[in-house]
N, C-alpha and C positions, 0 to 999 in steps of 0.2 A: 474434482468431480464436476462435470459440466451441468449447468442448470438447464432443465428442459421446462416445457410449459406446465407439466404436471408434477415434476419431481422437485422437492425442495432441497437446498443445500443443507449440509449438516448444521451450519450456523442458523439458517432460517428455521429448521425443524426444532432445534434447541430453544430458539427464541419463542417460537409458537407454543411449545410445551410450557416454557416459563410463564408466558402471559396467561395461559389457561390455568396453571396452578395458582398464580397470583389472583386470578378472578375467583377461583374456588375459595381461596383464603379470605377474600373480601366478602364473599357470600356467607362464609362461615362466621365472620365477625358480625355481619348484619344479623344473622340468625341468633347469635349469642346475645346481642344487644336486645333483640326483640324478646327472647326468652327471659332475660334478666328483668326486663320491665314487667313481663307477665308474672314472673316469680315473686316480685315484690308485692303485687296485689293479691296473689293466691296464697302466699306464705302465711299471712295473718289469718286468713280463713282456715287454712289447713291446721294451724296450731291452736285453733279455738274450737275444734271438734267437727268441722265441716268435712264429711267423708269424701264428697266429690272433689273438693279443693285439695284434700290430702292425696287423692289418686292423681289429680293433675300435677301436683307438686312432685310426686314420685316420678311421673313421666318426664317432667322438666329436669329433674335431677339426673335421671338415666340419660336423657338427651345431652345434658351438659357434660357428663362423663365421656360419652362417645365423642362429643364434639371436641373435648380437650385432647383426647387421644388422636382424633383426626387432625387437629391443629398442629400437634407435634409431628405427625406424619407429613403434613403439608410443609411445615417448616423444613424438615429434612429433605423432602422432595424439591423444594424451591432452592435450597442450598446446592443440591446436586445439579439442578437445572442451570443455575448460575455458573457452576464450575464447568458444565458442558458448553455453555455459551462462550465462556472465556476460552476454553480449550479449542473450540471451533474457530473463534476469532484469531487465536494464536496460529492455528493451522493455516488459515487463510493468509495471515500476514507472512508466515514462512513461505507459503507457495508464491505469494506476490514478490517477496524478496528474492526467491530463487529465479523467478521469471525475469526480474530486473537484472539480477546478476548474469543471467544468460545473455541478455541484451547488451549489458556492459562489456562482457567478454567478446561478443561479436563485434561491437564497435571498436574495442581495443585492437582486435585482430585487423580490422580495416585500417585503423590508424597505423599499425605496424607495417602493413603491406604498402600503404600509400607513402609512408615515410621511406621505406626501402626504394620505392619507385623514384621519389624525389631525390634521394641520395644518388641513385644511379644516373638520373637525368642531370643532376648538378655536376657529377664527375664527368659525364659526357660533354656538358657545356664547357667546363674548364679545359678539358682536353682539346675540344674543337677550337676554343678561343686561343689556346696556346699554339695550335697548328696554324691558325690565321696569322698570329703574330710572327711565327717563323716564316710563313710565306711572304709576308710584307717585308721582313728583314731580307729575305732572298731576292725580292724585287728590287729593293734599295741597293743591294750589292751589285745588281746588274744595271743600275742607273735609272731605274723607274722609281719616281718619287711619289706616285699617287697609286693607291692610297698610302698615306703615311702612318707612322705609329701614333701620331697625335689624332689623326682622323679615326683610327681604330678605337682609341681611347674615348674620344668624344662621341662618336656614333654608337659604339658599344655600350657606353654608359647610359645614353638616352634609351637605347633598346631595352637594357636591363631595367631601368627605372620605369619605363612605360609598361613593362610586363609585371613589375612588382606592384604597380598601382592596383591591379586586380587581385592581389594576393593578401593573405592575412599579415604579411610582413611590412606593409606600407607604413604603419605607425613607427616601426623601428627606424625608418629612414626619414621621419618627420614629414611625411607626405600627406 
């Protein structure tokens, strides 16, 4: 799924929801701490006959019960949000792995094609070199001594080594 200026990816959406739920959980914890502090001071008054304090204590108890249920709901929602974030991250990782695999397959195809070209070129080089050697042997049979087999060997070796210097195989020849 492509990210646009206004649309979030699945992972970004899941992370946003998770952060919102965690913020609600933090607010709930702060509310609980505040009510517990209030309950401590009101509780004494409520249990000694103060009707206003008893009413306030009842309100605090009701709020505590609702908050406990809400806290359990938030815990469940946060667990699900974390699962969704992890699932979205895994999906992104799989998509990235698939993209890399496609690139690797493409590069492997290029290597195969270029290897085949190199094999054909090397076979042509060997065939042409053998034809040159045969021509030099034919010249020598007719009394022409230049170029000689030694010159072919020397000049051909220099040409090959000169070409290999610009190839990845120069290390193989200690160049």
